[in-house]
N, C-alpha and C positions, 0 to 999 in steps of 0.2 A: 609524433608528439609523445613525450614521456608519459607513462601510464598515470601518474599522479598530477599531471598538469591539466587544468581546465582550459579550454580554448578561450583566449583573450585577445586574439589578433587573427587577421586573415592569413591563412597558411597557403592558399592557392587561389590567386586572383582569377584565373580562367575558369576554374570550377565554380567559384562564387558567382562569376558573371553568368554562367550557364544556369545556375540555380535561380538567380534573379530573373532571368528570362522565363524560366519554367514556371515560377510562382506568379509572375506577371500574367502569363497566359492562363493560369489556373484561377486567377482572381483572388489570391490569398494575401491577407494581411496577418502578420504574426503578432500575438500579444507579448508584452514583456513579462518577465517574472513578477515584477512588482505590481503589474496590473492583475495578475492571477492571485497574488497575495491580497490585493485590495481592489475589488472590482469597481469601486467608486472612481478609480482613476481612469477607467475606460471611457473614451469620448462618448458623449450622449448620442451622436449619430450612429455609432457602432451598436450601442445598446438598443436603439430604436430599430435598427435593421434586423435584430434578432427576433423581433416579435412574430415574424412570419416563418420562422425556421423551427422545425421540429427538433427536439433534443436528441433524437436518434438519427437525424439526417446526416448524410455524408457531405455536409456543407461547410466550407471554410469558416463561415461565421461562427460555427459551434466551437471553434478554438477559444473564443472569448467566454465560453461557459465552463472551461476546465478549471473550476475552482470550488471551494467548499461552501460558497454562499448562494447556492441554488435552492429554491423552494421544492416542495414535494412534487410539483409538476415538472420541474427542471426547465421551466420556461422563463421564470422570473427570479430576481435576486432578493435576498433577505439580508437584514442587517446583522443577524446572528445566525451562524450555521445551525441547521436543524439537528436536534439532539434529543435524547431522552435521559431523564434521571431515574435510575432504577430504584424502586422503593424497597424497604426492608422486608415487606411481605414476599418479595421475589428473591432477594439476595440473602436474607437472613443476617445481614450485618448492618450496623448503625451508620457506617460511612456512606457518603453519597457516591455511588458509582455512576459516572456520566459517560454516555456512549454517543459519540458524534457520528452521524450517518453518512456513509460513503456512497450509498446507492443514489445520491442526488447528482452525481456526475453524469455528463452526457455520454451518449453512444454506447458505453459499456456498463453503465450503472455500477461503477466501482472506481475507487480513487486512484487506481494504478495508471489511469490515462494521464494523470498529472506528471509522474516521473517519466513516462514514455515521451511526452512532449519535451520535458527538460533535458532528456538525454540525446534526442535527435537534433533539436533546433540549434544548439551551439555548433554542431558539425556543419549544419546547413549554412549558417550565416558566416562561417569562417572559411568556407571552401573545402571542408573536409568530407562533404557528401554531395554527390551529383544525383538529384532526384530523377533526372531524365534517363540515366543509364545504369544506376546502381540500385540494388535491392537492400532494404534495411532488414537485418536479421535480428529477431527478438527472442533470445533465450529466456524461458520462463517456466514456472511451475503452476501458472494459473492465469491471473488477470493482466499481468504486464504485457504479455504477447498480444492480448486482445487490444489493450490500449495502443500498443505499437502499430498493430494492423490498422486501427482506426485512424491514427495520426498519418500513417503512410498513405492511406486512401485519400484523405482530405488533401494532402500535399501533392497528390497525383503521381505517387511512386509506388513501387511494389514493396509490400511488407511480408516477411516470412516469419511465421510462428513456429518455434521449436519448443515442444513441451512433451511431458511424459504421456504415454498412451493410456495410463490409468486415470486420467482426469475425468471430470464429470461429462456426461453426454451433452449437457447444455452448453458447455464451453465450445465443444467441437461444432455444434449446430450453429452457434454464433459465428465462429470462424469461417465456416463454409459459406455463410452469407456475405461476409465482408471481404474475403481475400480476392485478389485478381484472378488467381488460378488455383485449382485444387492442389497443385504441386507446392503451393506456398504454405501448406500445413504439413509440418514434418514431425512425426512422433518418434520418441525415444523409449527404450525399455524402462519399465518400472512405474513408480508413482512419485509422491512428494520428495522422497529422500534420495532420489537418483539424479542429483544435480551433475555429478561428474559425467554421466552419459550425455547430458545436454551439452556440456562443454566440448566433449569429444566430437559430437556431431557438428557443432559450430566450427571447430577447428577444420574439419573437412570442408565445410562450406567456404571458409575464409581462404582456402587455396585459390579460389576464383576471385580476382580483384573486383568483380562486379558485385560481390556480396560484402556488406559492411556489418559486422557483428556489433550490436549495441548491448553490452552485457550489464544488466542492472546491478549485478553483484559487485561490480568493480567501477561503475560509472559514478563519479562524485557529484554529477548533476542530480542524481537520485537523492543523495543525502541533502544537498543544498536546497532543492525545491521543497522538501519536507520541512527542513529547518525554517525556511522562510514562510512558506505558504501554509503548511499544516500546523506548524507551531503557532503562527499568528491566529489561525482559525480557532484552535483549541483555547488559546489565550482569550479570544473574544468571547467564547462560551463561558469561560470561568468568570470573566469580568461581569458578564450579564448576570450570572448567578450571585455574584458578590454584591450587585446592586440591590438585591432583595435581602441579602444576609451578609452584612459587612464582616462578620466574624469567620467566614469560611477561609480555609487554608487549602492550597493545592498541594496535596501530599505527594502524589506520584502520577506519572504517565506510564501506562502499561501498553505494550504492543508486541505481538508475535514477531519473531526475528525475520523470517523470510529472507529478503535481500538486505535487511537492516535499514532500508531507506526510510521507512516510516519512523523508525527510532530516532532519526535525525531531528524530528519535531521536539524530542525530549531535550536536545541541547538548548533550544530556545526557552522551553518551559523551566529548565533548571536555572538558566541565567536570569530569567525574568521573575520567577516565583520561588526559586529554591526547591522545585519538585525533584523527587527521585526519578530515575529512569530505570524501568523494569522490563527486561527482555523475557519473552515467553517462547517456549518451544514444546513440541510434542514429547510426552513422557516416553513414548515408544521409541524415540530416537533422541536420547538426551545428550546431544553434542556439547552444548555449553555447560550443562550440569556435570557430566561425567565423562567427557570425551567419548561418548557412546555412539551407537549406530542402531539401525533398525528401519522399520517401515511404519507408516501411519496414514490416516485419512483426513488429517486437518488440512484440507486443500488450500493452497496459497502459501504454504511454508516450505521452503527448501532447506535441507539440513545436511548433516555429515560434513559440514565445512563452516568456517567463519568468514562471512563476506569481507572483502577488502574495505568496504565502506562502513563497516561496523566500528563505531567509536567505542571500542571496548573499555577503555579506561574511564569513560563517563558512565558506565553501566553500574547501577547500584545493587541490583538484585536480578536473579533469574528464577523463573517459575516454570515448572513442568506441569502440563495438562494432558490427560489421557484422551486419545481420540474416541474412546468409548463414551466419554462424557459428552463430547461435542456431537457425536453421532446420535445419541439417545435424546439429548436436549433439543436437537433439531427436529425430532419427531414431536416431542412435547410442545414445542413452540408453534407447531403447525396443525396438530390434530385437534378436531373439535372437542373431543373429550378432554384433551390436555388443556385447552384454553378455558373450557368450562370449569375444570378443577382450579385453575389459577384464579379465575374470577370469583367463583362461588365459595370455594373452600379456603383459599389463601387471601382473598380480598385484594387481589392485584387490580389496580384501576384500569378501566378500558383504554385510557390514553397510553398506558404502557403496553397493553396487549396489541394495540394498533401499530406499535413500532416493531413488534417481533418479526414481521416479514422482512424487515431490513437487516436481519441477522443471518449471515451465512455461517459456514463452519468455522472459519478463522475468527469471525466476529464473536461467536459464542465462546471460542477459546479465550479471547481477550477478556470477556466478562468473567468467566470462571477464574482466570488468573487474578483479576482485580479483587474478586471475593476472597480468594485464598490469601492475598496480601493483606487485605483489610482485617481478616480474622487473625492472621499471624501477629500483626502489629497492634491489634486491639484498637483500631481506629474508631473515632466517635463521630457524631452527627455533624461536626464542624469540619471534618476532613473530607476532601474531595479526591477521588481517584478517577482520572479521566482516561478514556481509551477510545478506540475507533471501531466502527463496523465497516470493514473493508468493502464488503459486497453483501448482497441480499440473498434471501432464501430461494429465489426463483432459479438460481443457478444449480440447485441441488435436489430437484424433485426426483431425478433418477436415483440419487444416492439415498433419499429417504425411502423409496420403494425397496431398495436392497436392504436397508437397515431394518425396516418393518419385517421383512421376510426372515431376517436373521434373528432379531431380538424380540419381536412381538408377533410371533406366528399365530398366536391365539387371539390377536386383536389388542388394541390399545384402549384401555379404560381408565377410570379414576384411580384404581389401585396402581396401575402401571405409572400413571402420571405422578402419584405421590411418591412412589419408589424412585423414579428418575430424579425428581427435584430434590428429594431428601438425600439421595446418594451423592449427587454431583454438585449441588449448590448449597442447600441448607446444612448438609453434613460434610461439605468439602473439607478434607483434612489440610493441615498446614505443613505436611511433608512435601518433599521435592521442591523446596524453596531454598535458594542459596542467597544469603546476605553476603554480597561480594566484598571480600577483603582485597588489599593490593595484590596479595599472592594469587587469589582467585582470578583477578583481572589479568595478571601476567600469564597465568596458565592458559586462559582462553585466548589471549592475544597470540601467544606462542604457537597454539594449535593451528592458527592460520598460515604459519610458515609453510606447512607441508602442501597446502593447496597453491598458494600464490607464488612462492619462490621455487619450490621443487617441481611443481606440476605446471604452473602457468607462466613461469619465466620472469616474474617481477624481481627486480634487483633487491638485494638485501638492504641496500641503503634506502630505497623507496619504501620498502616494507617497514623498516624500523622507524622511519620518519613519523609514522602514524602514532607512535607512542606519545609524542609531544602535544600537549593541548593546544599550543600555538599553531600547530599544523592545521587543526580543525577550525580555529577562529580565522586563520589566514584565508581559508577557502571563501569566506564571506566577501573578500575583496573582488572576487570574480563576478558577483551578481551585477554590480554596476557596469563592469566591462562587457558582460554578456548583453545586458539590456541596451547599452549604447550600440552594440553591433546589430541588434535586432532593429533598433530605430533607423540606423543607417541603411540596413537591408530594405526595410519598408520604403524608405525614401527613394531608393534605386528602382524598386518595382513600380512605384507610382500608383499602386492600386488604391491606397487610402485616399488619394486626392481626386479620384474619379467622381 
């Protein structure tokens, strides 16, 4: 199948039939994309069956919890995705910085399980993947491979995580618990910025036809599921806020680039509300800002290349954030002395403090970038900047211990808390922000040529086709085709009718 074509038809009847039999035996019913975008579309009998299922169980019914509308227990649905509006006492800006919480997702407590599902299931229902004989290989710098392993296990197939060896210990502990075999966790050299090494290891694995590489950086299902599901969820949050204050404007959507999948939500928000789309990256590896390179510790962001699914010409700005900021703020948001400082000296409400455990390193990065943008553009109280907390702080306890030893060897106290908040948030400068012109977008777009054409074998024609806005809107046609295939697949398994 051409690299830019989403599956919209059955490509191998025999493989599809084997997949049907496999999921029938496993008792799996697949949700459609539109059901994940709007859980009220899920049949009541399915929702009722979830009551006895734990959110972290390897149970096929948890597929119907892969959405933004879970409550804090992750057992029940809510009408508005859970979020926090950060107050000026914390951000130092008048604009409303709204953070939608990704740790409400099942199994991995991170929103990356959503694109993992969207990238595998089209293959499954079109006969492009045999869950009984093939392994799903998930290249990742963080949570995507965890989501892929979770989806694989639920579907009764083997999932292989390929990720840098420098990721947090908590990620590896989770993977060891979920994979079928210890051999299904494969580490590559380096950290966040070493994506090419991941690709090269996956190329080796792909020599065996039993391995199917599902590359989030080039899978347009990743873009589409965020445009549909994440975009709708963020729009629901904004509409909820606007019910209380009709004068609010959705000024921008801010998200760290990573695979660029989450940025796809911006396409929906730009179309529906006129919001700007702002990509964020680590200042230590300023690929989009300066065609630069380096290493950093904002875990969950891969760089030194431009993902194939990044809609570059829809990107309005790029913001650089230092990993020293995210490192030290992660300690502030966790330490008792830091929380006491925020409460007693800054007047940050307890409701805001209660949400801080939902902020992992890339989540903090998104918040700092939103503050920098608001300060640069002098946004006021009627302006909303929305972003996401991809994962929570529980994934980074080992990182905080390392950061404490490095930066706060004498202990973390009120003075340290004041310095960290003042340096990285209240006093965050407006440098390292690019207001993208057409020339800037062309430069960033062209940079992707060296990865996708010269290194990855994408044709020039396919690569260049992505310049056209109609290419991206045309992808939306695949949603109904995919959902129709899912419905047909479920009818063939017969599990839903049992």
